Structure formats: C-alpha cells, structure tokens
Phi, psi and omega in degrees: 000133181274141180268144177292128180251158175077188179299153180298152167263127186259132178238093185304140165286148180279105181263110182297136182315313187286354176246001177312302188293310176295330177292333181303334179298337183256005178077019183267118170233166182306330178271001176236025173227101185198167168236137172251131173243122174163155181063038175075009184230155169246133167236118181248125179245130176233082187064239178272004179255149174224139171231131182221139187204153171299140170311320177300339176280349175278116186267344181171182184209157176213120177285132187229164177127178347293162179250169165284137179307324183277357177248010192234330202262141174096188175276113188231149179230127181289126181291324189282308191258342178072019174272157184244141176243138157266082190264126176239349184204154179271350187301319182159165183207178173241120177267115184267123172257139186247150174284327173239146189298156177239156176262122183237105181065240179264000192240149166261139185211158168260353173218135180223126179259131178238140187254076175285153187298316188253081181302311175299312179296322172305311181296320182298318177296315176303312184303318182294341175269017175082014179263125177276158175191179186226156174260104186257013185296145180278138173286174178297328177272010182114225176027179179241149176296312174071014187263124175289149189298333185267021170083003173268123180289149179264000000 
C-alpha cells in the first residue's frame, strides 16, 4: 500500500444548498466539511468533528447512495450496523472500512461514510493508494451496479 506523499489532496463534501442552515447546528460549513488524503493519513472533517487515521488502517471502501434524506444528513450512527456518517447530502457517499476502530464524532466505529462531492475522484485516489473498493450505487430503477472501482466486475 502506497502512502500519500506531499501535500494533502482535499475532497470537499457536497453541502446541498437546502441543508446549509440545518448543518450549521453541527458547525458544518462548506469550508469545514472535507476529507484530506496525504502524508500517509486520512483526515475527515465535519464541522467541529474530525476523524484522523493512518492510510494503512483503511481496509476498503464502498460507494453508496442515493439515500433518503432523513437517513443521510448530519452526524449519524446506524443502529443496525454501528457505522457513522458525516452526511451533507442524500446524493451518495463513500463508506470507508477500517481495520481498527476510529473516533468519529461521539462514536468509535470501523466504518465511516463521507459525502464527498467527487465520489469517483475520491475512489480513484483511494485506489491509487492501494485500497480496493466497489461501486454499490443504486440505479434510478433500484438494483445495484456491482462494478468494482478497479474495473473488475463483481
């Protein structure tokens, strides 16, 4: 697995216009909602919360979405899966899986979903670091795409 060298690459989260005011409750503004990859680390910022972990702790990723708005916006923890989301839009996100738990908001988790604006670009950057993943986004008519990001069909 390659470590990110040089300055961090920033992937802003997509803050939907209709959620700007409600997200202020979490301290989230467009300039405080992003993911940085660089110097061997991932840093996810969501308003006043930050999650930081070595790149080597990321075991994989899954692109997901779209979501229902009530299950997507804000700092969220799934009751069923115990995963955490830094959600700024219902359009979609990238679920990162970790080998060791990380602190995300108030929770320790082994999965964190981030709603970056450039889902495919973020996935490509993860792939460049040797992290494998899949594209599980739902088509408009239901179903999943099921195509691996590295071009190998699943």
